[in-house]
C-alpha positions in Angstrom: -0.3 0.4 0.1 1.4 3.9 -0.9 1.8 5.6 1.7 2.2 10.2 0.8 4.9 10.7 3.2 4.1 13.3 5.3 5.0 17.4 5.2 7.8 18.1 7.7 7.3 20.5 10.0 9.7 23.6 10.6 11.2 21.7 13.5 11.9 19.1 11.0 13.4 21.2 8.8 15.0 22.9 11.4 16.7 19.6 12.8 17.5 18.2 8.7 19.3 21.6 7.9 21.2 20.7 11.2 22.2 17.6 10.2 23.5 18.5 6.5 25.7 20.8 8.2 27.1 18.7 10.2 27.6 15.6 7.4 29.0 18.8 4.9 31.4 19.9 8.3 32.3 16.0 8.1 33.0 15.7 4.8 35.0 19.4 4.7 32.5 20.7 3.0 32.9 23.9 4.8 30.9 27.4 3.6 32.1 30.4 2.8 33.6 31.0 6.8 36.8 28.6 5.3 38.3 31.0 3.4 39.4 32.2 6.9 40.5 29.1 8.5 44.8 27.5 9.0 44.0 24.1 8.0 44.7 22.7 11.0 41.8 24.2 11.9 39.6 23.1 9.7 41.2 19.6 10.8 39.9 20.1 14.1 36.7 21.2 12.7 36.3 18.3 10.4 36.9 15.6 12.9 34.0 17.4 15.3 31.3 17.6 12.7 32.5 13.6 12.4 32.1 12.7 16.5 29.1 14.6 16.5 27.4 12.1 15.1 28.0 9.4 17.8 26.8 12.0 20.9 24.1 12.4 21.7 23.1 16.0 20.7 22.9 14.0 17.1 20.7 11.9 18.1 19.1 15.1 20.0 18.5 16.1 15.9 17.3 12.8 14.5 15.0 12.8 16.4 13.6 16.3 16.1 13.6 15.4 12.5 11.3 12.5 12.6 14.2 9.5 12.2 16.6 7.8 14.0 19.6 8.2 15.2 20.4 4.5 13.6 18.9 5.9 10.3 21.1 8.8 10.0 23.9 7.5 11.4 23.4 4.6 8.2 22.9 7.4 5.1 26.0 8.8 7.0 28.3 6.6 7.6 26.9 5.0 3.8 28.2 8.1 2.0 31.5 8.0 3.8 32.3 4.1 2.3 31.2 5.8 -1.1 33.3 8.7 -1.0 36.4 6.4 -0.3 36.5 4.1 -1.9 35.3 6.1 -4.7 32.2 5.2 -5.9 31.2 8.7 -5.6 32.5 11.9 -6.1 33.0 15.2 -3.7 30.0 17.3 -5.9 27.6 13.4 -5.4 28.3 13.8 -1.8 27.6 17.2 -1.7 24.6 16.7 -3.6 23.8 13.7 -1.6 23.2 15.8 1.4 21.7 18.7 0.3 19.2 16.3 -0.9 18.8 14.3 2.8 15.1 15.1 3.9 13.8 12.9 0.4 15.8 9.9 2.6 14.5 11.1 6.0 
């Protein structure tokens, strides 16, 4: 039986945006601010973002987005693996992250 997904609430959309930013940071896809960052700062921020996915804070944002921590962790790890094994490019990672709401 086919069921339409309900529209996301503003709170769920905010939570999805937070998760997207953390995913982009974990892949080193920083915004405009990165031009002023040293390589050491970029690496530290990237590692902090990767570690965030194993945190209670991530669990909170996943629940707020209307999904489970396990589901987001699986999506994140799949992206990491596909990128690391060169199955997808950096641009495809960014595209996938920006379409995250379609997977939730």
